[in-house]
All heavy atoms as a GROMACS GRO file, in nm:
protein
  584
    1MET      N    1   0.085  -0.119   0.002
    1MET     CA    2  -0.002  -0.006  -0.001
    1MET      C    3   0.095   0.121   0.000
    1MET      O    4   0.187   0.132   0.075
    1MET     CB    5  -0.092   0.000   0.124
    1MET     CG    6  -0.186   0.112   0.126
    1MET     SD    7  -0.282   0.132   0.278
    1MET     CE    8  -0.373  -0.017   0.286
    2MET      N    9   0.051   0.222  -0.086
    2MET     CA   10   0.133   0.335  -0.095
    2MET      C   11   0.046   0.458  -0.075
    2MET      O   12  -0.060   0.470  -0.145
    2MET     CB   13   0.201   0.341  -0.237
    2MET     CG   14   0.295   0.452  -0.260
    2MET     SD   15   0.379   0.427  -0.411
    2MET     CE   16   0.357   0.578  -0.492
    3ARG      N   17   0.087   0.551   0.005
    3ARG     CA   18   0.019   0.681   0.018
    3ARG      C   19  -0.132   0.674   0.049
    3ARG      O   20  -0.214   0.727  -0.029
    3ARG     CB   21   0.044   0.778  -0.092
    3ARG     CG   22   0.190   0.801  -0.108
    3ARG     CD   23   0.217   0.939  -0.141
    3ARG     NE   24   0.356   0.961  -0.152
    3ARG     CZ   25   0.412   1.082  -0.127
    3ARG    NH1   26   0.342   1.179  -0.091
    3ARG    NH2   27   0.536   1.095  -0.142
    4PRO      N   28  -0.180   0.600   0.146
    4PRO     CA   29  -0.316   0.598   0.179
    4PRO      C   30  -0.379   0.729   0.216
    4PRO      O   31  -0.302   0.820   0.276
    4PRO     CB   32  -0.330   0.503   0.295
    4PRO     CG   33  -0.193   0.507   0.364
    4PRO     CD   34  -0.096   0.540   0.250
    5ASP      N   35  -0.503   0.762   0.181
    5ASP     CA   36  -0.569   0.880   0.220
    5ASP      C   37  -0.705   0.856   0.264
    5ASP      O   38  -0.788   0.783   0.194
    5ASP     CB   39  -0.568   0.976   0.089
    5ASP     CG   40  -0.627   1.113   0.130
    5ASP    OD1   41  -0.585   1.170   0.232
    5ASP    OD2   42  -0.705   1.167   0.049
    6TRP      N   43  -0.746   0.898   0.381
    6TRP     CA   44  -0.880   0.876   0.438
    6TRP      C   45  -0.981   0.960   0.369
    6TRP      O   46  -0.950   1.085   0.340
    6TRP     CB   47  -0.881   0.910   0.590
    6TRP     CG   48  -0.818   0.800   0.673
    6TRP    CD1   49  -0.694   0.800   0.726
    6TRP    CD2   50  -0.880   0.675   0.719
    6TRP    NE1   51  -0.676   0.681   0.798
    6TRP    CE2   52  -0.787   0.608   0.794
    6TRP    CE3   53  -1.012   0.622   0.701
    6TRP    CZ2   54  -0.816   0.490   0.856
    6TRP    CZ3   55  -1.031   0.504   0.754
    6TRP    CH2   56  -0.940   0.438   0.838
    7SER      N   57  -1.097   0.910   0.347
    7SER     CA   58  -1.202   0.996   0.291
    7SER      C   59  -1.242   1.102   0.392
    7SER      O   60  -1.216   1.078   0.516
    7SER     CB   61  -1.330   0.916   0.260
    7SER     OG   62  -1.382   0.851   0.373
    8PRO      N   63  -1.296   1.218   0.352
    8PRO     CA   64  -1.331   1.324   0.449
    8PRO      C   65  -1.426   1.278   0.562
    8PRO      O   66  -1.415   1.323   0.681
    8PRO     CB   67  -1.408   1.426   0.360
    8PRO     CG   68  -1.343   1.409   0.225
    8PRO     CD   69  -1.320   1.262   0.217
    9ASN      N   70  -1.511   1.176   0.535
    9ASN     CA   71  -1.600   1.128   0.638
    9ASN      C   72  -1.539   1.020   0.714
    9ASN      O   73  -1.605   0.965   0.814
    9ASN     CB   74  -1.741   1.088   0.585
    9ASN     CG   75  -1.724   0.961   0.488
    9ASN    OD1   76  -1.624   0.904   0.482
    9ASN    ND2   77  -1.835   0.932   0.432
   10GLY      N   78  -1.418   0.983   0.688
   10GLY     CA   79  -1.347   0.877   0.765
   10GLY      C   80  -1.391   0.732   0.740
   10GLY      O   81  -1.352   0.648   0.823
   11GLN      N   82  -1.478   0.710   0.644
   11GLN     CA   83  -1.530   0.574   0.621
   11GLN      C   84  -1.459   0.493   0.525
   11GLN      O   85  -1.472   0.368   0.514
   11GLN     CB   86  -1.680   0.586   0.582
   11GLN     CG   87  -1.763   0.654   0.685
   11GLN     CD   88  -1.765   0.571   0.817
   11GLN    OE1   89  -1.783   0.457   0.821
   11GLN    NE2   90  -1.724   0.646   0.926
   12GLN      N   91  -1.372   0.552   0.439
   12GLN     CA   92  -1.302   0.476   0.328
   12GLN      C   93  -1.152   0.530   0.329
   12GLN      O   94  -1.118   0.636   0.368
   12GLN     CB   95  -1.361   0.498   0.198
   12GLN     CG   96  -1.500   0.437   0.186
   12GLN     CD   97  -1.567   0.456   0.052
   12GLN    OE1   98  -1.581   0.576   0.014
   12GLN    NE2   99  -1.597   0.346  -0.018
   13ILE      N  100  -1.070   0.441   0.260
   13ILE     CA  101  -0.938   0.475   0.241
   13ILE      C  102  -0.905   0.452   0.090
   13ILE      O  103  -0.945   0.354   0.032
   13ILE     CB  104  -0.834   0.385   0.321
   13ILE    CG1  105  -0.864   0.397   0.471
   13ILE    CG2  106  -0.687   0.425   0.288
   13ILE    CD1  107  -0.782   0.305   0.553
   14VAL      N  108  -0.837   0.543   0.025
   14VAL     CA  109  -0.792   0.530  -0.116
   14VAL      C  110  -0.639   0.517  -0.107
   14VAL      O  111  -0.577   0.572  -0.023
   14VAL     CB  112  -0.836   0.646  -0.202
   14VAL    CG1  113  -0.774   0.780  -0.160
   14VAL    CG2  114  -0.803   0.619  -0.346
   15TYR      N  115  -0.590   0.425  -0.189
   15TYR     CA  116  -0.438   0.400  -0.186
   15TYR      C  117  -0.394   0.339  -0.323
   15TYR      O  118  -0.478   0.301  -0.404
   15TYR     CB  119  -0.404   0.305  -0.073
   15TYR     CG  120  -0.462   0.167  -0.090
   15TYR    CD1  121  -0.390   0.066  -0.147
   15TYR    CD2  122  -0.587   0.140  -0.039
   15TYR    CE1  123  -0.451  -0.062  -0.156
   15TYR    CE2  124  -0.648   0.009  -0.053
   15TYR     CZ  125  -0.578  -0.087  -0.115
   15TYR     OH  126  -0.628  -0.209  -0.126
   16ALA      N  127  -0.265   0.348  -0.345
   16ALA     CA  128  -0.208   0.291  -0.462
   16ALA      C  129  -0.135   0.158  -0.424
   16ALA      O  130  -0.082   0.156  -0.313
   16ALA     CB  131  -0.102   0.393  -0.524
   17SER      N  132  -0.143   0.065  -0.504
   17SER     CA  133  -0.090  -0.069  -0.478
   17SER      C  134  -0.074  -0.142  -0.610
   17SER      O  135  -0.134  -0.121  -0.712
   17SER     CB  136  -0.175  -0.144  -0.376
   17SER     OG  137  -0.107  -0.266  -0.341
   18THR      N  138   0.007  -0.254  -0.596
   18THR     CA  139   0.013  -0.354  -0.712
   18THR      C  140  -0.068  -0.465  -0.680
   18THR      O  141  -0.087  -0.507  -0.565
   18THR     CB  142   0.168  -0.395  -0.731
   18THR    OG1  143   0.218  -0.453  -0.609
   18THR    CG2  144   0.257  -0.284  -0.775
   19MET      N  145  -0.116  -0.535  -0.778
   19MET     CA  146  -0.199  -0.659  -0.757
   19MET      C  147  -0.140  -0.754  -0.860
   19MET      O  148  -0.144  -0.718  -0.968
   19MET     CB  149  -0.348  -0.637  -0.776
   19MET     CG  150  -0.412  -0.577  -0.662
   19MET     SD  151  -0.413  -0.683  -0.520
   19MET     CE  152  -0.530  -0.614  -0.417
   20PRO      N  153  -0.100  -0.868  -0.826
   20PRO     CA  154  -0.093  -0.921  -0.689
   20PRO      C  155   0.014  -0.852  -0.608
   20PRO      O  156   0.105  -0.788  -0.664
   20PRO     CB  157  -0.061  -1.070  -0.711
   20PRO     CG  158   0.008  -1.075  -0.831
   20PRO     CD  159  -0.056  -0.969  -0.924
   21GLN      N  160   0.011  -0.864  -0.480
   21GLN     CA  161   0.105  -0.791  -0.391
   21GLN      C  162   0.250  -0.831  -0.415
   21GLN      O  163   0.340  -0.757  -0.393
   21GLN     CB  164   0.070  -0.811  -0.247
   21GLN     CG  165  -0.066  -0.757  -0.208
   21GLN     CD  166  -0.073  -0.609  -0.212
   21GLN    OE1  167   0.029  -0.535  -0.194
   21GLN    NE2  168  -0.184  -0.556  -0.247
   22ASP      N  169   0.282  -0.958  -0.464
   22ASP     CA  170   0.411  -1.007  -0.477
   22ASP      C  171   0.475  -0.976  -0.615
   22ASP      O  172   0.570  -1.027  -0.657
   22ASP     CB  173   0.420  -1.146  -0.442
   22ASP     CG  174   0.328  -1.235  -0.537
   22ASP    OD1  175   0.254  -1.178  -0.617
   22ASP    OD2  176   0.334  -1.357  -0.519
   23CYS      N  177   0.408  -0.895  -0.691
   23CYS     CA  178   0.457  -0.859  -0.829
   23CYS      C  179   0.570  -0.760  -0.822
   23CYS      O  180   0.562  -0.656  -0.761
   23CYS     CB  181   0.340  -0.805  -0.907
   23CYS     SG  182   0.384  -0.771  -1.076
   24ASP      N  183   0.684  -0.791  -0.884
   24ASP     CA  184   0.803  -0.712  -0.873
   24ASP      C  185   0.803  -0.597  -0.969
   24ASP      O  186   0.846  -0.486  -0.941
   24ASP     CB  187   0.931  -0.794  -0.902
   24ASP     CG  188   0.965  -0.889  -0.788
   24ASP    OD1  189   0.923  -0.852  -0.671
   24ASP    OD2  190   1.018  -0.993  -0.811
   25ASN      N  191   0.749  -0.612  -1.094
   25ASN     CA  192   0.759  -0.510  -1.193
   25ASN      C  193   0.616  -0.475  -1.245
   25ASN      O  194   0.601  -0.448  -1.363
   25ASN     CB  195   0.849  -0.550  -1.307
   25ASN     CG  196   0.996  -0.562  -1.268
   25ASN    OD1  197   1.046  -0.469  -1.208
   25ASN    ND2  198   1.058  -0.668  -1.303
   26CYS      N  199   0.522  -0.464  -1.155
   26CYS     CA  200   0.386  -0.429  -1.203
   26CYS      C  201   0.354  -0.286  -1.183
   26CYS      O  202   0.422  -0.211  -1.097
   26CYS     CB  203   0.286  -0.513  -1.114
   26CYS     SG  204   0.293  -0.689  -1.150
   27ALA      N  205   0.263  -0.236  -1.253
   27ALA     CA  206   0.225  -0.098  -1.239
   27ALA      C  207   0.139  -0.086  -1.114
   27ALA      O  208   0.069  -0.180  -1.075
   27ALA     CB  209   0.146  -0.059  -1.361
   28PHE      N  210   0.135   0.032  -1.056
   28PHE     CA  211   0.054   0.063  -0.941
   28PHE      C  212  -0.089   0.108  -1.002
   28PHE      O  213  -0.101   0.171  -1.096
   28PHE     CB  214   0.108   0.183  -0.863
   28PHE     CG  215   0.214   0.134  -0.765
   28PHE    CD1  216   0.350   0.124  -0.802
   28PHE    CD2  217   0.175   0.112  -0.634
   28PHE    CE1  218   0.443   0.085  -0.716
   28PHE    CE2  219   0.269   0.067  -0.545
   28PHE     CZ  220   0.402   0.053  -0.581
   29ASP      N  221  -0.187   0.054  -0.930
   29ASP     CA  222  -0.322   0.096  -0.955
   29ASP      C  223  -0.389   0.158  -0.830
   29ASP      O  224  -0.326   0.151  -0.718
   29ASP     CB  225  -0.409  -0.030  -0.995
   29ASP     CG  226  -0.381  -0.067  -1.141
   29ASP    OD1  227  -0.390   0.016  -1.227
   29ASP    OD2  228  -0.355  -0.187  -1.171
   30ILE      N  229  -0.501   0.221  -0.845
   30ILE     CA  230  -0.572   0.289  -0.734
   30ILE      C  231  -0.688   0.200  -0.687
   30ILE      O  232  -0.763   0.146  -0.763
   30ILE     CB  233  -0.627   0.426  -0.784
   30ILE    CG1  234  -0.509   0.511  -0.854
   30ILE    CG2  235  -0.689   0.508  -0.674
   30ILE    CD1  236  -0.390   0.543  -0.757
   31PHE      N  237  -0.692   0.191  -0.552
   31PHE     CA  238  -0.795   0.112  -0.488
   31PHE      C  239  -0.864   0.191  -0.376
   31PHE      O  240  -0.808   0.283  -0.321
   31PHE     CB  241  -0.730  -0.017  -0.414
   31PHE     CG  242  -0.664  -0.104  -0.518
   31PHE    CD1  243  -0.539  -0.083  -0.565
   31PHE    CD2  244  -0.738  -0.216  -0.563
   31PHE    CE1  245  -0.477  -0.173  -0.645
   31PHE    CE2  246  -0.678  -0.300  -0.649
   31PHE     CZ  247  -0.542  -0.283  -0.694
   32VAL      N  248  -0.997   0.159  -0.349
   32VAL     CA  249  -1.060   0.215  -0.234
   32VAL      C  250  -1.121   0.096  -0.156
   32VAL      O  251  -1.158  -0.006  -0.202
   32VAL     CB  252  -1.186   0.293  -0.281
   32VAL    CG1  253  -1.273   0.345  -0.166
   32VAL    CG2  254  -1.144   0.421  -0.361
   33ILE      N  255  -1.108   0.116  -0.023
   33ILE     CA  256  -1.158   0.006   0.069
   33ILE      C  257  -1.231   0.075   0.184
   33ILE      O  258  -1.191   0.186   0.226
   33ILE     CB  259  -1.051  -0.084   0.115
   33ILE    CG1  260  -1.108  -0.205   0.185
   33ILE    CG2  261  -0.955  -0.013   0.207
   33ILE    CD1  262  -0.999  -0.320   0.199
   34ASN      N  263  -1.335   0.014   0.238
   34ASN     CA  264  -1.398   0.069   0.357
   34ASN      C  265  -1.310   0.046   0.481
   34ASN      O  266  -1.224  -0.043   0.482
   34ASN     CB  267  -1.537  -0.016   0.383
   34ASN     CG  268  -1.630   0.007   0.269
   34ASN    OD1  269  -1.638   0.116   0.204
   34ASN    ND2  270  -1.713  -0.094   0.243
   35ARG      N  271  -1.340   0.123   0.583
   35ARG     CA  272  -1.254   0.122   0.703
   35ARG      C  273  -1.256  -0.005   0.771
   35ARG      O  274  -1.164  -0.044   0.842
   35ARG     CB  275  -1.294   0.239   0.798
   35ARG     CG  276  -1.426   0.222   0.864
   35ARG     CD  277  -1.461   0.336   0.961
   35ARG     NE  278  -1.362   0.334   1.061
   35ARG     CZ  279  -1.311   0.451   1.115
   35ARG    NH1  280  -1.349   0.565   1.075
   35ARG    NH2  281  -1.220   0.447   1.217
   36ASP      N  282  -1.364  -0.087   0.751
   36ASP     CA  283  -1.366  -0.219   0.818
   36ASP      C  284  -1.308  -0.333   0.736
   36ASP      O  285  -1.318  -0.449   0.772
   36ASP     CB  286  -1.515  -0.247   0.859
   36ASP     CG  287  -1.605  -0.270   0.739
   36ASP    OD1  288  -1.565  -0.263   0.624
   36ASP    OD2  289  -1.720  -0.298   0.756
   37GLY      N  290  -1.249  -0.294   0.624
   37GLY     CA  291  -1.181  -0.396   0.537
   37GLY      C  292  -1.268  -0.455   0.435
   37GLY      O  293  -1.225  -0.538   0.354
   38THR      N  294  -1.393  -0.419   0.424
   38THR     CA  295  -1.489  -0.469   0.324
   38THR      C  296  -1.495  -0.375   0.200
   38THR      O  297  -1.438  -0.260   0.207
   38THR     CB  298  -1.636  -0.487   0.379
   38THR    OG1  299  -1.682  -0.353   0.412
   38THR    CG2  300  -1.632  -0.577   0.496
   39GLY      N  301  -1.557  -0.421   0.095
   39GLY     CA  302  -1.584  -0.340  -0.018
   39GLY      C  303  -1.462  -0.290  -0.096
   39GLY      O  304  -1.458  -0.179  -0.149
   40LEU      N  305  -1.354  -0.372  -0.113
   40LEU     CA  306  -1.243  -0.338  -0.192
   40LEU      C  307  -1.287  -0.314  -0.336
   40LEU      O  308  -1.347  -0.396  -0.398
   40LEU     CB  309  -1.142  -0.452  -0.191
   40LEU     CG  310  -1.012  -0.421  -0.266
   40LEU    CD1  311  -0.939  -0.300  -0.217
   40LEU    CD2  312  -0.918  -0.543  -0.270
   41THR      N  313  -1.249  -0.196  -0.391
   41THR     CA  314  -1.291  -0.163  -0.526
   41THR      C  315  -1.160  -0.113  -0.591
   41THR      O  316  -1.087  -0.024  -0.543
   41THR     CB  317  -1.389  -0.045  -0.524
   41THR    OG1  318  -1.508  -0.091  -0.460
   41THR    CG2  319  -1.429  -0.010  -0.670
   42GLN      N  320  -1.126  -0.170  -0.711
   42GLN     CA  321  -1.017  -0.123  -0.792
   42GLN      C  322  -1.058  -0.020  -0.895
   42GLN      O  323  -1.150  -0.046  -0.974
   42GLN     CB  324  -0.953  -0.245  -0.866
   42GLN     CG  325  -0.825  -0.208  -0.943
   42GLN     CD  326  -0.753  -0.334  -0.994
   42GLN    OE1  327  -0.791  -0.444  -0.960
   42GLN    NE2  328  -0.653  -0.310  -1.069
   43LEU      N  329  -1.007   0.100  -0.882
   43LEU     CA  330  -1.048   0.207  -0.968
   43LEU      C  331  -0.974   0.221  -1.095
   43LEU      O  332  -1.034   0.267  -1.194
   43LEU     CB  333  -1.032   0.345  -0.889
   43LEU     CG  334  -1.104   0.358  -0.757
   43LEU    CD1  335  -1.080   0.497  -0.700
   43LEU    CD2  336  -1.256   0.333  -0.781
   44THR      N  337  -0.846   0.180  -1.109
   44THR     CA  338  -0.776   0.173  -1.223
   44THR      C  339  -0.729   0.033  -1.254
   44THR      O  340  -0.709  -0.045  -1.159
   44THR     CB  341  -0.649   0.267  -1.226
   44THR    OG1  342  -0.559   0.221  -1.126
   44THR    CG2  343  -0.691   0.414  -1.196
   45ASN      N  344  -0.714   0.000  -1.377
   45ASN     CA  345  -0.665  -0.135  -1.414
   45ASN      C  346  -0.604  -0.128  -1.557
   45ASN      O  347  -0.668  -0.162  -1.655
   45ASN     CB  348  -0.792  -0.235  -1.416
   45ASN     CG  349  -0.743  -0.380  -1.437
   45ASN    OD1  350  -0.624  -0.409  -1.425
   45ASN    ND2  351  -0.830  -0.464  -1.471
   46ASP      N  352  -0.479  -0.080  -1.560
   46ASP     CA  353  -0.412  -0.062  -1.686
   46ASP      C  354  -0.260  -0.078  -1.664
   46ASP      O  355  -0.217  -0.102  -1.553
   46ASP     CB  356  -0.448   0.073  -1.748
   46ASP     CG  357  -0.427   0.179  -1.650
   46ASP    OD1  358  -0.320   0.190  -1.587
   46ASP    OD2  359  -0.512   0.277  -1.646
   47GLU      N  360  -0.183  -0.058  -1.767
   47GLU     CA  361  -0.042  -0.076  -1.758
   47GLU      C  362   0.031   0.055  -1.712
   47GLU      O  363   0.152   0.052  -1.690
   47GLU     CB  364   0.020  -0.118  -1.888
   47GLU     CG  365   0.028  -0.011  -1.990
   47GLU     CD  366  -0.077  -0.003  -2.094
   47GLU    OE1  367  -0.191  -0.060  -2.060
   47GLU    OE2  368  -0.059   0.050  -2.201
   48TRP      N  369  -0.043   0.159  -1.688
   48TRP     CA  370   0.028   0.286  -1.647
   48TRP      C  371   0.052   0.290  -1.495
   48TRP      O  372  -0.019   0.221  -1.414
   48TRP     CB  373  -0.066   0.399  -1.678
   48TRP     CG  374  -0.120   0.398  -1.828
   48TRP    CD1  375  -0.241   0.379  -1.865
   48TRP    CD2  376  -0.032   0.411  -1.943
   48TRP    NE1  377  -0.248   0.382  -2.002
   48TRP    CE2  378  -0.127   0.394  -2.052
   48TRP    CE3  379   0.101   0.433  -1.968
   48TRP    CZ2  380  -0.082   0.403  -2.184
   48TRP    CZ3  381   0.143   0.440  -2.100
   48TRP    CH2  382   0.052   0.426  -2.209
   49MET      N  383   0.144   0.371  -1.457
   49MET     CA  384   0.178   0.387  -1.316
   49MET      C  385   0.081   0.496  -1.263
   49MET      O  386   0.079   0.607  -1.310
   49MET     CB  387   0.318   0.435  -1.304
   49MET     CG  388   0.423   0.337  -1.340
   49MET     SD  389   0.431   0.191  -1.245
   49MET     CE  390   0.487   0.250  -1.090
   50ASN      N  391   0.004   0.465  -1.162
   50ASN     CA  392  -0.088   0.552  -1.096
   50ASN      C  393  -0.054   0.562  -0.954
   50ASN      O  394  -0.038   0.459  -0.881
   50ASN     CB  395  -0.232   0.500  -1.113
   50ASN     CG  396  -0.271   0.477  -1.260
   50ASN    OD1  397  -0.273   0.567  -1.336
   50ASN    ND2  398  -0.294   0.347  -1.297
   51TRP      N  399  -0.050   0.686  -0.900
   51TRP     CA  400  -0.007   0.700  -0.756
   51TRP      C  401  -0.051   0.826  -0.694
   51TRP      O  402  -0.126   0.906  -0.765
   51TRP     CB  403   0.152   0.684  -0.747
   51TRP     CG  404   0.215   0.806  -0.813
   51TRP    CD1  405   0.260   0.921  -0.745
   51TRP    CD2  406   0.260   0.827  -0.948
   51TRP    NE1  407   0.320   1.006  -0.829
   51TRP    CE2  408   0.322   0.954  -0.959
   51TRP    CE3  409   0.237   0.749  -1.060
   51TRP    CZ2  410   0.365   1.001  -1.074
   51TRP    CZ3  411   0.289   0.799  -1.180
   51TRP    CH2  412   0.354   0.922  -1.186
   52ASP      N  413  -0.039   0.844  -0.572
   52ASP     CA  414  -0.072   0.968  -0.500
   52ASP      C  415  -0.218   1.001  -0.500
   52ASP      O  416  -0.264   1.113  -0.530
   52ASP     CB  417   0.009   1.087  -0.540
   52ASP     CG  418   0.156   1.086  -0.493
   52ASP    OD1  419   0.179   1.014  -0.394
   52ASP    OD2  420   0.233   1.156  -0.552
   53PRO      N  421  -0.311   0.900  -0.477
   53PRO     CA  422  -0.447   0.931  -0.474
   53PRO      C  423  -0.491   1.022  -0.356
   53PRO      O  424  -0.427   1.013  -0.254
   53PRO     CB  425  -0.520   0.797  -0.462
   53PRO     CG  426  -0.418   0.716  -0.384
   53PRO     CD  427  -0.285   0.768  -0.425
   54ALA      N  428  -0.584   1.107  -0.381
   54ALA     CA  429  -0.636   1.196  -0.269
   54ALA      C  430  -0.782   1.229  -0.299
   54ALA      O  431  -0.826   1.248  -0.414
   54ALA     CB  432  -0.558   1.331  -0.281
   55TRP      N  433  -0.860   1.232  -0.190
   55TRP     CA  434  -1.005   1.267  -0.198
   55TRP      C  435  -1.022   1.414  -0.216
   55TRP      O  436  -0.944   1.495  -0.164
   55TRP     CB  437  -1.072   1.221  -0.073
   55TRP     CG  438  -1.072   1.079  -0.046
   55TRP    CD1  439  -0.986   1.006   0.030
   55TRP    CD2  440  -1.175   0.989  -0.084
   55TRP    NE1  441  -1.030   0.871   0.033
   55TRP    CE2  442  -1.145   0.863  -0.039
   55TRP    CE3  443  -1.294   1.002  -0.153
   55TRP    CZ2  444  -1.222   0.747  -0.059
   55TRP    CZ3  445  -1.374   0.888  -0.181
   55TRP    CH2  446  -1.336   0.766  -0.134
   56SER      N  447  -1.123   1.450  -0.286
   56SER     CA  448  -1.163   1.592  -0.293
   56SER      C  449  -1.217   1.622  -0.152
   56SER      O  450  -1.260   1.538  -0.078
   56SER     CB  451  -1.271   1.612  -0.398
   56SER     OG  452  -1.392   1.542  -0.372
   57PRO      N  453  -1.222   1.758  -0.115
   57PRO     CA  454  -1.276   1.792   0.016
   57PRO      C  455  -1.413   1.752   0.054
   57PRO      O  456  -1.443   1.712   0.161
   57PRO     CB  457  -1.268   1.950   0.010
   57PRO     CG  458  -1.156   1.977  -0.083
   57PRO     CD  459  -1.172   1.867  -0.192
   58ASN      N  460  -1.495   1.733  -0.052
   58ASN     CA  461  -1.636   1.692  -0.026
   58ASN      C  462  -1.654   1.537  -0.035
   58ASN      O  463  -1.760   1.480  -0.017
   58ASN     CB  464  -1.736   1.761  -0.118
   58ASN     CG  465  -1.724   1.725  -0.263
   58ASN    OD1  466  -1.638   1.641  -0.302
   58ASN    ND2  467  -1.811   1.786  -0.342
   59GLY      N  468  -1.540   1.468  -0.074
   59GLY     CA  469  -1.541   1.324  -0.082
   59GLY      C  470  -1.607   1.265  -0.207
   59GLY      O  471  -1.632   1.150  -0.228
   60ALA      N  472  -1.651   1.357  -0.308
   60ALA     CA  473  -1.721   1.311  -0.424
   60ALA      C  474  -1.627   1.254  -0.537
   60ALA      O  475  -1.669   1.170  -0.620
   60ALA     CB  476  -1.802   1.429  -0.485
   61THR      N  477  -1.503   1.303  -0.534
   61THR     CA  478  -1.416   1.250  -0.639
   61THR      C  479  -1.277   1.221  -0.587
   61THR      O  480  -1.240   1.263  -0.463
   61THR     CB  481  -1.389   1.359  -0.750
   61THR    OG1  482  -1.343   1.477  -0.691
   61THR    CG2  483  -1.522   1.387  -0.824
   62ILE      N  484  -1.196   1.142  -0.660
   62ILE     CA  485  -1.061   1.111  -0.616
   62ILE      C  486  -0.966   1.156  -0.732
   62ILE      O  487  -0.997   1.125  -0.850
   62ILE     CB  488  -1.042   0.959  -0.591
   62ILE    CG1  489  -1.134   0.919  -0.474
   62ILE    CG2  490  -0.902   0.920  -0.576
   62ILE    CD1  491  -1.146   0.768  -0.465
   63ALA      N  492  -0.867   1.228  -0.699
   63ALA     CA  493  -0.766   1.269  -0.801
   63ALA      C  494  -0.638   1.182  -0.774
   63ALA      O  495  -0.614   1.139  -0.663
   63ALA     CB  496  -0.731   1.415  -0.783
   64PHE      N  497  -0.555   1.157  -0.875
   64PHE     CA  498  -0.435   1.078  -0.866
   64PHE      C  499  -0.337   1.125  -0.976
   64PHE      O  500  -0.383   1.173  -1.080
   64PHE     CB  501  -0.463   0.933  -0.865
   64PHE     CG  502  -0.522   0.872  -0.990
   64PHE    CD1  503  -0.446   0.823  -1.088
   64PHE    CD2  504  -0.658   0.872  -0.998
   64PHE    CE1  505  -0.509   0.767  -1.202
   64PHE    CE2  506  -0.722   0.814  -1.111
   64PHE     CZ  507  -0.641   0.766  -1.216
   65SER      N  508  -0.214   1.094  -0.951
   65SER     CA  509  -0.112   1.117  -1.054
   65SER      C  510  -0.093   0.993  -1.139
   65SER      O  511  -0.120   0.883  -1.090
   65SER     CB  512   0.025   1.152  -0.988
   65SER     OG  513   0.017   1.265  -0.914
   66SER      N  514  -0.055   1.013  -1.266
   66SER     CA  515  -0.041   0.895  -1.356
   66SER      C  516   0.068   0.926  -1.458
   66SER      O  517   0.069   1.040  -1.511
   66SER     CB  518  -0.178   0.862  -1.422
   66SER     OG  519  -0.168   0.745  -1.500
   67ASP      N  520   0.152   0.829  -1.484
   67ASP     CA  521   0.249   0.838  -1.601
   67ASP      C  522   0.197   0.760  -1.718
   67ASP      O  523   0.204   0.647  -1.725
   67ASP     CB  524   0.378   0.781  -1.550
   67ASP     CG  525   0.485   0.806  -1.658
   67ASP    OD1  526   0.457   0.845  -1.766
   67ASP    OD2  527   0.605   0.766  -1.615
   68ARG      N  528   0.142   0.836  -1.815
   68ARG     CA  529   0.080   0.775  -1.936
   68ARG      C  530   0.188   0.764  -2.044
   68ARG      O  531   0.157   0.732  -2.158
   68ARG     CB  532  -0.032   0.860  -1.987
   68ARG     CG  533  -0.138   0.874  -1.883
   68ARG     CD  534  -0.205   0.745  -1.856
   68ARG     NE  535  -0.290   0.743  -1.744
   68ARG     CZ  536  -0.402   0.677  -1.725
   68ARG    NH1  537  -0.438   0.594  -1.820
   68ARG    NH2  538  -0.462   0.675  -1.613
   69THR      N  539   0.313   0.792  -2.013
   69THR     CA  540   0.426   0.780  -2.114
   69THR      C  541   0.504   0.652  -2.100
   69THR      O  542   0.588   0.618  -2.186
   69THR     CB  543   0.522   0.896  -2.116
   69THR    OG1  544   0.583   0.900  -1.986
   69THR    CG2  545   0.447   1.028  -2.134
   70ALA      N  546   0.488   0.580  -1.990
   70ALA     CA  547   0.566   0.464  -1.964
   70ALA      C  548   0.483   0.345  -1.905
   70ALA      O  549   0.382   0.378  -1.844
   70ALA     CB  550   0.684   0.494  -1.876
   71THR      N  551   0.521   0.226  -1.927
   71THR     CA  552   0.456   0.120  -1.861
   71THR      C  553   0.513   0.084  -1.728
   71THR      O  554   0.634   0.120  -1.701
   71THR     CB  555   0.451  -0.009  -1.950
   71THR    OG1  556   0.581  -0.054  -1.964
   71THR    CG2  557   0.391   0.013  -2.084
   72GLY      N  558   0.451   0.020  -1.645
   72GLY     CA  559   0.507  -0.029  -1.522
   72GLY      C  560   0.637  -0.105  -1.534
   72GLY      O  561   0.725  -0.098  -1.444
   73LYS      N  562   0.646  -0.184  -1.638
   73LYS     CA  563   0.763  -0.267  -1.652
   73LYS      C  564   0.886  -0.192  -1.699
   73LYS      O  565   0.996  -0.241  -1.685
   73LYS     CB  566   0.733  -0.379  -1.760
   73LYS     CG  567   0.627  -0.470  -1.704
   73LYS     CD  568   0.602  -0.589  -1.783
   73LYS     CE  569   0.495  -0.670  -1.727
   73LYS     NZ  570   0.501  -0.813  -1.749
   74SER      N  571   0.870  -0.070  -1.753
   74SER     CA  572   0.987   0.007  -1.785
   74SER      C  573   1.036   0.104  -1.687
   74SER      O  574   1.134   0.169  -1.706
   74SER     CB  575   0.962   0.082  -1.929
   74SER     OG  576   0.857   0.180  -1.900
   75ILE      N  577   0.969   0.117  -1.579
   75ILE     CA  578   1.002   0.216  -1.475
   75ILE      C  579   1.084   0.145  -1.367
   75ILE      O  580   1.056   0.038  -1.325
   75ILE     CB  581   0.874   0.283  -1.411
   75ILE    CG1  582   0.816   0.372  -1.524
   75ILE    CG2  583   0.911   0.365  -1.292
   75ILE    CD1  584   0.695   0.444  -1.485
   0.00000   0.00000   0.00000
């Protein structure tokens, strides 16, 4: 898990991670999970590096950085 960020209401966490966890050269994707560990949702699923997710102040959207010029395997 990389750079987790709590939702403004404290009920969810957004974070960047690789799936599966033991992947050495995989791209990072963005995930959201409820505070009790249920409801894991993968928001991105591509070969790009996605990181630094953050909730908007009202909790309606999530912004994140992404490198669309390179694949996870070349970084």
